N, C-alpha and C positions, 0 to 999 in steps of 0.2 A: 504494500500500500504506500503510495507516494503522497506525502503531506506537504511537499515543497510548493513554493509559489511559482506559477508559470510565467512565461515571458509576457503574455498579454496582461496578466494581473499586475506585474511589476511595471509595465509601461503605463498603465492606468494610474497607478500610485504615483509614479514620477510626474505625470502630467498634472495631477491634482496638486501635488506638493509644489510644483513649479508655479502654477497659477496662484496658489496661496502666497508664496514668497513674493511674486511680482505684485500682487494686489496690496500686500502689506508695505512693500517698498514704495509704491506709488502713493499710498495714503500718507506715509511719513514724509515723503518729499513734498507733497502738496501742502500738508499742514506746516511743514518747516517754512515754506514761503509765506503762508498766511501769518504765522507767528512773527516772522521777521518784518513783514510789512506793517503789522500792528504795533511793532516796537518791542515785542517780547523776545526772549532768547529762543532761537530756532530749535535748540536742543530739547525744548519742551515737547516737541512733536514726537519724541521717542516714547513718551508716556502713552501714545496711542497703541502701543504693543501690549500694554498691561490691561487686563479686563476691567477693573473698576476705575482705574486712573484715567482711562480714555473718556469716560462719561464726565468725570470731575473736570478734566481739562477742557472739554467742550463747553461746559457750563461756566467755567472760569473765563474763558476767552469771550464768551457771549456777554457776560454781565460785568466784567472788569472794565475799568477805565483804561483805554489804550494809550500807552505812552506816546505813540506816534501822533495821535490826535491832540494830546495835551500840548506837545511841543509845537504843533501847527497853529493852535489857537493863541499861543503866547506871543 
Protein backbone atom coordinates (compact mmCIF):
# COMPACT_ATOMS: atom_id res chain seq x y z
CA UNK A 1 0.00 0.00 0.00
CA UNK A 2 1.45 3.34 -1.10
CA UNK A 3 0.66 6.27 1.24
CA UNK A 4 3.00 8.76 -0.43
CA UNK A 5 1.98 11.98 -2.08
CA UNK A 6 1.66 11.81 -5.84
CA UNK A 7 3.06 14.27 -8.33
CA UNK A 8 -0.33 15.86 -9.03
CA UNK A 9 -1.08 16.38 -5.35
CA UNK A 10 2.36 17.90 -4.79
CA UNK A 11 1.87 20.24 -7.75
CA UNK A 12 -1.51 21.40 -6.40
CA UNK A 13 0.00 22.02 -2.96
CA UNK A 14 2.87 24.03 -4.47
CA UNK A 15 0.47 26.14 -6.54
CA UNK A 16 -1.73 26.90 -3.54
CA UNK A 17 1.29 27.78 -1.37
CA UNK A 18 2.68 29.96 -4.15
CA UNK A 19 -0.56 31.92 -4.49
CA UNK A 20 -0.73 32.32 -0.72
CA UNK A 21 2.80 33.69 -0.50
CA UNK A 22 2.24 36.01 -3.47
CA UNK A 23 -1.01 37.40 -2.06
CA UNK A 24 0.56 37.95 1.37
CA UNK A 25 3.52 39.74 -0.21
CA UNK A 26 1.26 41.96 -2.32
CA UNK A 27 -0.82 42.84 0.73
CA UNK A 28 2.26 43.81 2.75
CA UNK A 29 3.71 45.84 -0.14
CA UNK A 30 0.45 47.70 -0.73
CA UNK A 31 -0.04 48.48 2.96
CA UNK A 32 3.62 49.54 3.24
CA UNK A 33 2.92 52.21 0.60
CA UNK A 34 -0.29 53.28 2.37
CA UNK A 35 1.46 53.57 5.75
CA UNK A 36 4.33 55.52 4.21
CA UNK A 37 2.03 57.96 2.43
CA UNK A 38 0.03 58.46 5.63
CA UNK A 39 3.22 59.31 7.50
CA UNK A 40 3.54 56.12 9.52
CA UNK A 41 6.48 53.73 9.50
CA UNK A 42 6.08 51.36 6.55
CA UNK A 43 7.24 48.42 8.66
CA UNK A 44 3.85 48.50 10.40
CA UNK A 45 2.53 46.68 7.34
CA UNK A 46 4.30 43.52 8.51
CA UNK A 47 1.62 43.29 11.21
CA UNK A 48 -0.76 42.21 8.44
CA UNK A 49 0.84 38.78 8.65
CA UNK A 50 -0.38 38.29 12.24
CA UNK A 51 -4.01 37.20 12.74
CA UNK A 52 -5.32 39.68 15.33
CA UNK A 53 -2.77 42.43 14.74
CA UNK A 54 -3.96 42.92 11.15
CA UNK A 55 -7.43 43.99 12.31
CA UNK A 56 -5.97 46.25 15.01
CA UNK A 57 -3.61 47.82 12.46
CA UNK A 58 -6.40 48.59 10.01
CA UNK A 59 -8.49 50.16 12.77
CA UNK A 60 -5.52 52.19 13.95
CA UNK A 61 -4.79 53.51 10.46
CA UNK A 62 -8.45 54.29 9.87
CA UNK A 63 -9.01 56.28 13.08
CA UNK A 64 -5.58 57.69 13.97
CA UNK A 65 -4.51 61.18 13.05
CA UNK A 66 -2.16 60.85 10.08
CA UNK A 67 1.20 62.56 10.52
CA UNK A 68 1.32 63.40 6.81
CA UNK A 69 -1.93 65.35 7.04
CA UNK A 70 -0.90 67.06 10.28
CA UNK A 71 2.31 68.35 8.64
CA UNK A 72 0.38 69.42 5.56
CA UNK A 73 -2.10 71.52 7.55
CA UNK A 74 0.60 73.36 9.50
